[in-house]
C-alpha positions as CSV (number, residue, x, y, z in Angstrom):
1,M,0.0,0.3,-0.2
2,I,1.2,3.7,-1.4
3,Q,2.8,5.7,1.6
4,L,1.8,9.6,1.4
5,D,4.1,12.6,1.3
6,W,3.7,15.6,3.6
7,V,3.3,19.1,2.3
8,A,2.6,22.1,4.7
9,K,2.1,25.6,3.3
10,P,4.5,28.1,4.6
11,F,3.3,31.6,5.2
12,G,3.4,33.8,1.5
13,P,2.3,37.1,1.0
14,G,-1.5,37.6,2.1
15,D,-1.7,34.1,3.2
16,I,-4.4,33.6,6.2
17,A,-3.3,31.5,9.2
18,G,-5.1,28.1,9.6
19,D,-6.7,29.3,13.1
20,G,-7.9,32.5,11.2
21,T,-9.5,30.2,8.2
22,K,-11.8,28.1,10.3
23,K,-13.2,31.4,12.1
24,L,-14.6,32.5,8.7
25,L,-17.4,30.5,9.6
26,G,-18.5,31.9,12.8
27,T,-20.1,30.2,15.9
28,S,-23.6,30.9,15.2
29,V,-24.7,27.6,14.6
30,A,-24.2,24.4,16.7
31,P,-21.1,22.3,15.4
32,A,-23.2,19.3,14.9
33,S,-26.1,21.5,12.5
34,L,-23.6,23.2,11.1
35,L,-21.6,20.1,9.8
36,L,-25.1,18.7,8.6
37,R,-26.0,22.1,6.9
38,E,-22.8,22.9,5.0
39,T,-21.8,19.4,4.0
40,A,-25.5,18.4,2.4
41,Q,-25.7,21.7,0.5
42,N,-22.3,20.8,-0.8
43,S,-23.8,17.5,-1.8
44,W,-27.0,18.9,-3.0
45,D,-25.1,21.6,-5.3
46,A,-23.2,18.6,-6.7
47,R,-25.7,16.8,-8.0
48,R,-25.8,15.0,-11.5
49,S,-28.3,15.4,-13.9
50,G,-31.0,12.5,-14.0
51,H,-29.7,11.1,-10.5
52,I,-31.2,11.8,-7.1
53,P,-28.1,12.1,-5.0
54,E,-27.8,10.4,-1.9
55,Y,-26.4,12.0,1.7
56,Q,-25.3,9.5,4.0
57,M,-23.5,10.6,7.9
58,R,-22.2,7.5,9.4
59,F,-20.7,7.2,13.1
60,R,-18.0,4.8,13.8
61,T,-15.1,3.7,15.5
62,L,-11.9,3.1,13.7
63,D,-9.8,-0.4,14.9
64,E,-6.5,-1.3,15.1
65,R,-6.0,-2.2,11.5
66,A,-7.4,1.2,10.4
67,I,-5.1,3.0,12.8
68,R,-1.7,1.6,12.0
69,I,-2.9,2.4,8.2
70,L,-3.2,6.1,9.1
71,R,-0.1,5.9,10.9
72,Q,1.9,4.2,8.7
73,N,0.4,5.1,5.3
74,V,-1.3,8.2,5.3
75,F,0.2,10.5,8.1
76,T,3.8,9.4,7.6
77,R,5.0,12.5,8.8
78,T,3.0,15.5,11.0
79,A,4.3,18.7,12.2
80,F,6.6,18.7,15.3
81,G,4.4,17.9,18.6
82,S,1.5,17.3,16.2
83,E,-1.7,16.2,18.7
84,L,-2.8,13.9,15.7
85,G,0.7,11.9,15.7
86,K,0.2,11.4,19.3
87,R,-3.1,10.2,19.0
88,L,-2.3,7.8,16.2
89,S,-0.5,5.6,18.7
90,A,-3.9,4.8,20.7
91,P,-5.8,1.7,19.4
92,S,-8.7,3.2,18.2
93,M,-10.3,6.1,17.1
94,R,-13.7,7.6,16.6
95,A,-14.8,9.0,13.2
96,I,-17.7,10.2,11.2
97,E,-17.8,9.5,7.5
98,I,-20.0,11.7,5.4
99,H,-20.9,10.3,2.0
100,D,-23.0,11.5,-1.1
101,R,-23.4,9.6,-4.5
102,G,-25.3,10.4,-7.5
103,T,-23.1,13.8,-7.4
104,T,-20.4,14.7,-9.8
105,G,-17.3,14.1,-7.1
106,L,-14.3,16.5,-6.7
107,G,-13.3,16.9,-10.5
108,G,-11.2,19.4,-12.4
109,P,-7.8,20.2,-12.1
110,T,-5.7,19.4,-9.1
111,R,-4.0,22.7,-9.3
112,N,-4.7,26.0,-8.1
113,D,-2.9,28.2,-10.5
114,K,-4.2,26.8,-13.9
115,R,-6.8,28.3,-15.7
116,V,-10.3,26.8,-16.1
117,P,-12.5,27.2,-19.1
118,K,-15.5,29.0,-18.1
119,G,-18.2,26.4,-17.3
120,D,-15.8,23.7,-16.2
121,T,-15.5,22.2,-13.0
122,T,-13.2,23.6,-10.3
123,N,-14.5,21.3,-7.4
124,Y,-11.4,19.5,-6.4
125,R,-9.3,22.6,-6.2
126,D,-12.0,24.7,-4.5
127,F,-12.5,22.1,-1.4
128,V,-8.7,20.9,-1.3
129,L,-6.8,23.8,-2.1
130,T,-9.0,26.9,-1.5
131,V,-10.8,29.0,0.9
132,G,-13.6,30.9,-0.2
133,A,-14.0,30.1,-3.4
134,P,-17.2,31.2,-5.3
135,R,-19.8,29.1,-6.1
136,D,-19.6,27.9,-9.6
137,Q,-23.4,27.1,-10.2
138,Q,-26.2,29.3,-10.6
139,Y,-29.1,29.5,-7.9
140,G,-27.0,26.8,-6.1
141,A,-26.9,26.7,-2.0
142,G,-23.2,26.3,-0.8
143,T,-19.8,26.8,-1.5
144,Y,-17.0,24.3,-1.4
145,G,-14.8,27.3,-0.1
146,F,-16.3,28.1,3.1
147,G,-18.7,25.3,3.8
148,K,-15.7,22.6,3.8
149,T,-14.2,24.5,7.2
150,S,-17.6,23.0,9.1
151,A,-15.8,19.6,8.6
152,F,-12.5,20.9,10.0
153,R,-14.0,22.4,12.9
154,A,-15.8,19.1,13.9
155,S,-12.5,17.3,14.0
156,R,-10.8,17.8,17.3
157,H,-7.3,17.5,15.1
158,E,-9.1,19.8,12.2
159,T,-8.0,17.0,9.8
160,I,-10.1,15.0,7.4
161,L,-9.4,12.1,4.5
162,V,-11.0,13.0,1.4
163,W,-12.1,10.0,-1.3
164,T,-13.7,11.0,-4.5
165,R,-14.4,8.9,-7.9
166,I,-15.5,11.4,-10.6
167,E,-16.3,10.5,-14.4
168,P,-14.0,12.7,-16.5
169,Q,-15.2,10.9,-19.7
170,P,-18.4,8.9,-20.6
171,R,-17.9,5.4,-18.6
172,Q,-14.1,6.5,-17.8
173,F,-13.7,6.6,-14.1
174,E,-11.0,8.1,-11.9
175,E,-10.3,8.0,-8.1
176,R,-8.5,10.3,-6.0
177,F,-7.4,10.2,-2.3
178,V,-5.8,13.0,-0.1
179,A,-5.9,14.0,3.6
180,I,-6.3,17.7,4.8
181,A,-5.4,19.7,7.7
182,V,-6.3,23.0,8.9
183,N,-4.2,23.6,12.2
184,K,-2.9,26.8,13.9
185,S,0.2,28.3,12.5
186,F,3.4,26.6,13.6
187,E,6.9,26.8,13.1
188,E,9.5,24.5,12.4
189,G,13.3,24.4,11.1
190,G,13.1,28.4,11.2
191,V,10.4,28.6,8.8
192,R,6.6,29.6,9.7
193,Y,3.8,27.7,8.4
194,T,-0.2,28.7,7.8
195,G,-1.1,25.4,9.3
196,Q,-2.6,24.1,6.2
197,Q,-1.3,20.7,5.3
198,W,-1.9,18.1,2.8
199,W,-0.8,14.3,2.6
200,G,-0.5,13.0,-1.1
201,R,2.3,12.9,-3.6
202,R,4.6,15.8,-3.6
203,E,5.3,17.5,-6.5
204,S,7.5,20.7,-7.3
205,L,6.5,23.7,-9.3
206,N,9.1,26.3,-9.7
207,G,11.3,24.9,-6.7
208,M,8.3,25.1,-4.4
209,P,6.6,21.8,-3.4
210,R,3.0,21.1,-4.1
211,I,0.3,18.4,-3.5
212,E,-1.3,16.0,-5.8
213,P,-4.1,13.3,-4.5
214,V,-3.1,10.0,-5.1
215,L,-5.1,8.3,-7.8
216,D,-7.0,5.3,-9.2
217,E,-5.6,1.9,-7.7
218,D,-3.5,3.6,-4.8
219,A,-6.8,6.0,-4.0
220,H,-9.2,3.1,-4.2
221,E,-7.0,0.5,-2.0
222,L,-6.7,3.3,0.7
223,G,-9.9,4.1,0.4
224,E,-11.5,0.4,0.7
225,A,-9.2,0.3,3.7
226,L,-10.3,3.0,5.8
227,F,-13.8,3.7,4.8
228,E,-17.0,1.8,5.4
229,R,-18.8,2.8,2.3
230,G,-17.1,2.2,-0.9
231,F,-18.2,3.0,-4.5
232,A,-20.3,0.8,-6.9
233,D,-19.1,0.4,-10.4
234,D,-20.7,3.2,-12.1
235,E,-21.0,5.4,-8.7
236,T,-19.5,8.9,-8.3
237,G,-19.5,10.9,-5.5
238,T,-17.4,11.8,-2.2
239,S,-16.4,10.5,0.9
240,I,-15.1,12.6,4.0
241,M,-13.5,11.2,6.8
242,V,-13.7,13.4,10.3
243,L,-11.4,12.1,12.3
244,N,-11.6,12.2,16.2
245,P,-14.9,14.3,16.3
246,A,-14.8,17.0,18.6
247,F,-18.1,15.9,20.6
248,E,-18.6,18.7,23.3
249,D,-19.3,17.6,27.2
250,R,-22.6,17.7,27.9
251,E,-24.1,19.5,31.2
252,D,-26.9,17.2,31.2
253,G,-24.6,14.6,32.0
254,S,-25.3,13.1,28.6
255,Q,-22.7,11.0,26.6
256,P,-21.4,13.6,24.0
257,R,-21.0,11.3,21.0
258,D,-25.0,10.1,21.7
259,A,-26.0,13.9,22.3
260,F,-24.1,14.9,18.9
261,I,-25.9,12.0,16.9
262,A,-29.0,13.3,18.4
263,E,-28.5,16.9,17.1
264,V,-27.7,15.7,13.7
265,T,-30.8,13.2,13.3
266,K,-32.9,16.6,14.3
267,A,-31.2,18.7,12.2
268,V,-31.6,16.5,9.3
269,T,-35.3,17.3,9.4
270,Q,-35.1,20.6,10.7
271,N,-33.0,21.8,7.7
272,L,-33.4,19.2,4.8
273,W,-37.1,18.6,5.1
274,P,-37.8,20.1,1.9
275,K,-35.7,17.3,0.3
276,M,-37.5,14.5,2.0
277,I,-41.1,15.0,1.0
278,E,-42.8,12.2,-0.2
279,G,-44.2,11.9,-3.9
280,Q,-42.0,14.8,-5.2
281,A,-40.1,15.2,-8.4
282,A,-37.3,13.6,-8.5
283,D,-35.4,16.7,-9.0
284,R,-36.5,18.0,-6.1
285,R,-35.4,15.2,-3.4
286,M,-32.3,13.7,-2.1
287,S,-32.0,10.5,-0.1
288,I,-30.8,11.1,3.5
289,S,-29.5,8.7,5.9
290,I,-27.9,8.7,9.5
291,V,-26.0,5.3,10.2
292,V,-24.4,4.5,13.9
293,D,-22.4,1.8,14.1
294,G,-24.0,-0.1,11.3
295,Q,-27.5,0.5,12.3
296,H,-29.8,3.3,10.7
297,R,-31.3,5.7,12.7
298,E,-34.8,6.9,11.9
299,I,-35.6,10.4,10.8
300,A,-38.5,12.0,11.7
301,G,-40.8,13.2,8.6
302,A,-44.3,14.5,8.2
303,R,-45.5,11.2,9.0
304,T,-44.6,11.3,12.2
305,S,-44.6,15.2,12.8
306,E,-47.8,17.6,12.2
307,I,-45.4,20.5,12.5
308,V,-43.2,18.9,9.3
309,A,-46.7,18.1,7.6
310,A,-47.5,21.7,7.9
311,K,-44.3,23.3,6.6
312,E,-44.7,20.8,3.5
313,R,-48.3,22.3,2.8
314,C,-46.8,25.9,3.1
315,L,-43.9,24.8,0.8
316,G,-46.8,23.3,-1.6
317,V,-48.7,26.1,-2.1
318,V,-45.7,28.7,-2.6
319,R,-44.4,26.2,-5.3
320,K,-47.9,26.2,-6.8
321,L,-48.2,30.2,-6.6
322,Q,-44.7,30.8,-8.4
323,A,-45.5,28.0,-10.8
324,G,-48.4,30.1,-12.1
325,G,-51.2,27.8,-10.3
326,E,-53.7,28.7,-7.6
327,N,-53.7,28.2,-3.8
328,T,-56.1,25.2,-3.4
329,D,-55.4,24.3,0.6
330,L,-58.0,26.2,2.4
331,L,-56.0,25.7,5.5
332,V,-53.0,27.7,4.1
333,E,-52.7,31.5,3.8
334,D,-51.0,32.8,1.5
335,K,-49.4,36.6,0.7
336,K,-47.4,38.3,-2.1
337,I,-44.6,40.0,-0.6
338,W,-44.2,43.4,-2.6
339,C,-41.2,46.1,-2.7
340,R,-43.1,49.4,-3.2
341,S,-40.5,51.4,-4.5
342,P,-38.9,50.2,-7.1
343,K,-42.2,48.2,-7.5
344,R,-41.4,44.7,-7.5
345,L,-42.9,41.1,-6.5
346,I,-40.1,40.2,-4.3
347,G,-41.6,36.3,-3.1
348,R,-44.6,34.5,-2.0
349,L,-45.4,33.6,1.6
350,A,-47.5,31.1,3.0
351,M,-48.8,30.3,6.4
352,T,-51.3,27.8,8.4
353,A,-52.0,27.2,11.9
354,L,-51.8,24.3,13.4
355,A,-52.5,22.3,16.6
356,V,-49.0,20.3,17.7
357,P,-50.0,16.7,19.5
358,P,-47.9,16.3,22.5
359,G,-46.2,13.2,21.1
360,D,-45.0,15.3,18.1
361,P,-40.9,14.8,17.9
362,F,-40.7,18.3,17.8
363,N,-43.3,19.3,20.1
364,K,-41.8,22.5,22.4
365,E,-38.3,22.0,20.3
366,P,-37.1,25.6,19.8
367,G,-37.6,27.3,16.5
368,A,-40.2,24.4,15.3
369,V,-43.3,26.3,15.2
370,N,-44.3,30.0,15.4
371,V,-41.4,30.6,12.5
372,V,-41.3,31.3,8.9
373,T,-39.2,29.3,7.0
374,L,-36.7,31.2,5.0
375,M,-35.3,29.6,1.8
376,R,-34.3,30.1,-1.3
377,N,-36.3,29.7,-4.6
378,S,-33.9,27.2,-6.5
379,A,-32.2,25.4,-3.8
380,E,-34.9,24.9,-1.4
381,L,-32.9,24.4,1.3
382,V,-33.5,26.2,4.9
383,V,-31.5,29.4,5.4
384,E,-33.2,30.1,8.9
385,E,-36.5,29.5,10.9
386,R,-37.0,33.4,11.5
387,D,-39.3,33.5,14.9
388,Y,-41.1,37.0,15.7
389,P,-41.3,37.1,19.6
390,R,-42.3,40.5,19.7
391,V,-45.3,40.0,17.1
392,Q,-48.6,39.3,19.3
393,N,-49.8,36.2,18.7
394,G,-53.8,35.8,18.5
395,R,-53.8,32.4,16.6
396,G,-51.6,30.2,18.9
397,E,-49.1,27.6,17.3
398,W,-48.2,28.6,13.4
399,V,-45.8,28.0,10.6
400,G,-44.6,29.8,7.4
401,V,-42.6,29.3,4.3
402,F,-41.0,32.2,2.2
403,K,-39.4,31.9,-0.9
404,P,-38.5,34.9,-3.2
405,E,-38.9,34.7,-6.8
406,L,-36.1,33.3,-9.2
407,D,-34.9,36.1,-10.5
408,L,-34.4,37.4,-7.2
409,D,-32.7,34.4,-5.8
410,E,-28.8,35.7,-6.6
411,A,-29.7,38.8,-4.4
412,F,-30.9,36.9,-1.4
413,S,-27.9,34.3,-2.1
414,A,-25.6,37.5,-1.7
415,S,-27.1,38.6,1.3
416,E,-26.1,35.3,3.1
417,P,-22.8,35.0,5.4
418,P,-20.5,31.9,5.0
419,T,-22.8,29.7,7.4
420,H,-25.8,30.5,5.0
421,D,-27.8,30.8,8.1
422,T,-29.5,34.5,7.6
423,W,-30.1,37.2,5.3
424,N,-28.5,40.4,5.7
425,P,-29.3,43.2,3.6
426,G,-26.4,45.4,5.1
427,A,-24.0,43.0,2.7
428,L,-25.6,44.3,-0.4
429,N,-25.7,47.5,-2.1
430,G,-28.2,49.2,-4.2
431,H,-31.9,47.7,-5.1
432,E,-30.5,44.3,-4.4
433,K,-30.2,45.7,-0.9
434,T,-33.4,47.1,-0.8
435,F,-35.3,44.0,-2.1
436,V,-33.8,41.6,0.7
437,N,-34.2,44.5,3.4
438,M,-38.1,45.0,2.4
439,G,-38.7,41.6,1.8
440,L,-37.8,40.8,5.3
441,I,-39.9,44.0,6.5
442,R,-43.0,42.7,4.3
443,I,-42.8,39.3,5.9
444,K,-43.0,40.3,9.2
445,E,-45.9,42.9,8.2
446,A,-47.7,39.9,6.8
447,V,-47.1,37.6,9.9
448,Q,-48.4,40.5,12.0
449,G,-51.5,40.7,10.0
450,F,-52.2,36.6,9.9
451,L,-52.0,36.4,13.4
452,A,-54.3,39.8,13.9
453,P,-52.8,41.0,17.5
454,E,-54.5,43.0,19.6
455,P,-53.1,46.4,19.5
456,D,-50.0,47.3,21.6
457,P,-50.9,50.2,24.2
458,E,-47.7,51.6,23.7
459,L,-47.7,51.7,20.0
460,V,-51.0,52.9,20.0
461,K,-49.4,56.1,21.9
462,D,-46.9,56.4,19.1
463,Q,-48.2,58.6,16.7
464,S,-45.3,59.0,14.6
465,S,-45.4,58.5,10.7
466,V,-42.8,55.9,10.7
467,G,-45.7,53.7,10.5
468,E,-45.7,49.7,10.0
469,L,-42.0,49.4,10.4
470,A,-41.8,51.2,13.8
471,A,-44.7,49.2,15.0
472,A,-42.5,46.0,13.5
473,L,-39.5,46.9,15.6
474,S,-41.8,48.5,18.5
475,D,-40.4,51.4,20.4
476,L,-36.8,51.6,19.0
477,V,-35.4,55.1,18.8
478,A,-32.3,55.8,16.7
479,P,-29.8,58.2,18.4
480,A,-29.8,61.8,18.0
481,M,-26.4,62.3,16.9
482,D,-23.9,64.8,18.6
483,P,-22.0,66.6,16.0
484,E,-18.7,65.8,18.1
485,N,-19.3,62.0,17.6
486,A,-20.4,62.2,14.2
487,R,-17.6,61.7,11.4
488,G,-15.2,63.1,13.9
489,G,-15.1,66.7,14.7
490,S,-16.7,70.2,14.8
491,G,-16.8,70.5,11.4
492,S,-19.5,67.8,11.1
493,K,-23.2,68.8,10.2
494,R,-25.5,69.5,13.1
495,R,-28.1,67.2,13.2
496,K,-31.9,67.9,14.4
497,R,-32.5,66.1,17.9
498,G,-35.7,64.6,19.0
499,K,-37.2,65.4,22.6
500,S,-34.9,62.9,24.3
501,G,-31.5,64.6,23.2
502,G,-29.1,61.5,23.4
503,T,-28.9,57.9,23.9
504,R,-30.4,56.2,26.6
505,I,-29.9,52.3,27.7
506,R,-33.2,50.9,29.0
507,S,-31.5,47.7,30.5
508,S,-28.2,47.9,32.5
509,K,-27.5,44.3,31.0
510,V,-26.6,46.1,27.5
511,E,-23.8,49.1,27.8
512,V,-23.9,51.3,24.6
513,K,-19.9,52.1,24.9
514,S,-19.8,54.2,22.1
515,Y,-21.3,55.1,18.3
516,R,-20.5,56.7,15.1
517,L,-21.8,57.8,11.8
518,L,-20.2,55.6,9.2
519,S,-19.1,57.0,6.1
520,P,-21.3,56.0,3.0
521,E,-20.0,53.3,0.8
522,P,-19.7,53.9,-2.7
523,G,-23.0,53.5,-4.5
524,S,-25.2,53.5,-1.3
525,D,-28.3,55.6,-1.0
526,P,-27.5,59.6,-0.6
527,S,-30.6,59.8,1.0
528,S,-29.7,57.5,3.9
529,E,-27.1,57.6,7.1
530,I,-25.8,54.6,9.1
531,T,-25.1,54.9,12.6
532,Q,-23.0,52.2,14.1
533,F,-23.3,51.3,18.1
534,S,-20.6,49.3,19.9
535,L,-22.3,47.4,22.8
536,L,-21.2,45.4,25.6
537,A,-23.5,42.4,26.9
538,R,-23.7,41.8,30.7
539,S,-25.5,39.2,32.3
540,N,-25.3,36.5,35.4
541,G,-26.2,34.1,32.5
542,K,-24.2,32.8,29.8
543,V,-26.4,34.1,26.9
544,I,-28.4,37.2,26.2
545,Q,-31.1,37.8,23.8
546,V,-30.6,41.4,23.0
547,I,-33.6,43.4,21.2
548,P,-33.2,46.7,19.9
549,K,-35.9,49.4,20.8
550,L,-36.6,52.0,17.9
551,S,-38.4,55.0,17.2
552,V,-37.7,58.8,15.5
553,A,-37.9,62.1,16.4
554,V,-39.4,64.2,13.4
555,E,-39.8,68.2,12.9
556,G,-41.7,70.0,10.4
557,N,-43.7,68.0,7.4
558,Q,-40.9,65.3,6.8
559,N,-42.8,62.2,6.2
560,I,-40.9,59.0,6.7
561,Q,-41.8,56.4,4.8
562,D,-42.6,52.3,6.0
563,G,-39.2,50.7,6.1
564,E,-36.8,53.8,6.3
565,V,-35.6,53.4,9.9
566,Y,-34.3,49.6,10.5
567,V,-32.0,47.3,11.8
568,E,-29.3,47.2,9.0
569,S,-27.2,44.2,10.6
570,W,-25.4,43.2,13.9
571,E,-21.8,42.1,14.0
572,T,-20.4,39.7,16.6
573,E,-16.3,40.1,17.8
574,E,-15.5,37.5,15.1
575,G,-17.0,39.6,12.4
576,V,-20.4,37.4,11.5
577,S,-23.0,39.8,10.5
578,Y,-27.0,39.1,11.0
579,S,-29.4,40.8,10.1
580,N,-32.4,39.8,12.7
581,D,-34.4,41.7,14.6
582,G,-32.0,40.8,17.7
583,I,-29.1,38.7,18.5
584,R,-27.9,36.4,20.6
585,V,-24.5,36.7,22.4
586,S,-22.3,35.8,25.5
587,S,-22.3,37.9,28.8
588,G,-19.2,40.1,28.5
589,E,-19.2,40.1,24.9
590,M,-18.5,43.3,22.6
591,F,-20.7,43.3,19.2
592,T,-22.0,46.3,17.2
593,V,-25.3,47.2,15.4
594,N,-25.8,49.3,12.6
595,I,-28.9,51.5,12.3
596,C,-30.1,52.9,8.8
597,Y,-32.1,55.8,8.8
598,P,-33.1,59.0,6.4
599,R,-30.7,61.7,6.4
600,D,-31.5,64.8,8.6
601,V,-34.0,62.6,11.0
602,A,-33.0,62.5,14.8
603,I,-33.1,58.9,16.1
604,E,-32.4,57.4,19.4
605,C,-31.6,53.9,20.6
606,S,-31.8,51.7,23.3
607,F,-31.4,47.9,23.8
608,Q,-33.1,45.1,26.0
609,A,-31.8,42.3,27.2
610,V,-33.1,39.1,28.3
611,D,-31.4,35.9,29.8
612,V,-31.8,32.7,27.4
């Protein structure tokens, strides 16, 4: 059996350290859900025409023979003091295998410097060699460049094995095998390395070492010896092995591995239910399974969950309407989501009330009900289950589904962070920013109308012309700016003030440390301004839900239109942005919020904190 070579990347101009690479995905999603979401999205993007893609996650224990092959044939050399090198002396190791079949596999060039004609695949180099590669499939869901980091984060050694089978020519197959690590940067022999490492075939390019995968018989022999699931004669796809998974200790005393598996199994339904709808067209389906020590785990679906069934009905209505049909489900209410200026149909929303039986597998599960499932038009993978805790509910339990129109799919896609778990209008410019922002605002208005809440006494008192957005954001007031705090000096334009004359904090759990007027970006709306607040969360608990309180002070005959004052984005210390009405942060964490509002209007902000 072949022995692989080790190649570590030395620092060069513009390189990112390995520990920085792993932070690109942020920490907003639990590792189990993140691993499931990102790898499944990549598998869906890689589906082959005419095939129903298969996605499988297997939990197993590597025996002494497999460990010996890893030690003697794969990781023949590691960085000095490597924890992986030490761990390979043990007689066994936990592992997670992630497989897709009926997919294209990691094809294309195995060099990063080679030009590729437009339309040709670059899946191998995007996954193995590149961080942050752009998605090469229109209306797709994930990117190999960022999505792959979830697999490294799931390993205690940030190390994975990759075995892939492609069909570059009809009935001509090729197998590739390579190992990859994204560790912290290190020094060895007087040289600084980024932490990115590969094990394969060492080659040289212009005097610099580079890595190639081992191919065909060598790749097949290694793959068959290490993976439980192989390839049939005509199968293509990719298998990934996460070594020594980072199962987190549990406060409830449950076994970390069991809890992780339970979270993954639950996450399949919560994130991939649109792919498991029985009887739907083959081009919408995905075969999904979880295997633990050789045994298949049951995955909840519409047959066992009224919640999932209700979401499927809502999605069915949205699909019909966007295909030019009509809503024939009397229990589902649908809404057109419009932008008024410029006038444009943004998407379709369907909502239904339901009674959740006590035995439903998602009964009382956070984020299961009283949410709108946001998904993109073509991919139909769940982006976010968005709840509206400040909208009064007069109907009881309910669910909804929203999809944008197909021609706006790319705008919503571009607003997503690397985790693909929210839509952030602040990441966009021009009309795209308007459409995504107004889409989120109109969805909230539609939810409030669907639930038909009793009037909020505080909102009844508020006679400002901010309109439904101010109602949707309650009594959030943007800050009346002091010219000394705006653009840095006495030469700044003096702003009109509201009655309060400054920023106030309603809760001692959130401190406003500073605020500043941001400089306009090229192409931004000249009639609007953005103020950024730097905030500090304080609590006796571990996690805080921070909710903004907005309002506006208007002088003269100004008419503030609906949607002109809003939270543009939140940003954590790690640089991850969100566009929700609120944000969850840890006690003691610094974070920022950007408030967008019309020029020459005084605003004031306060922030309410609730322990989670």
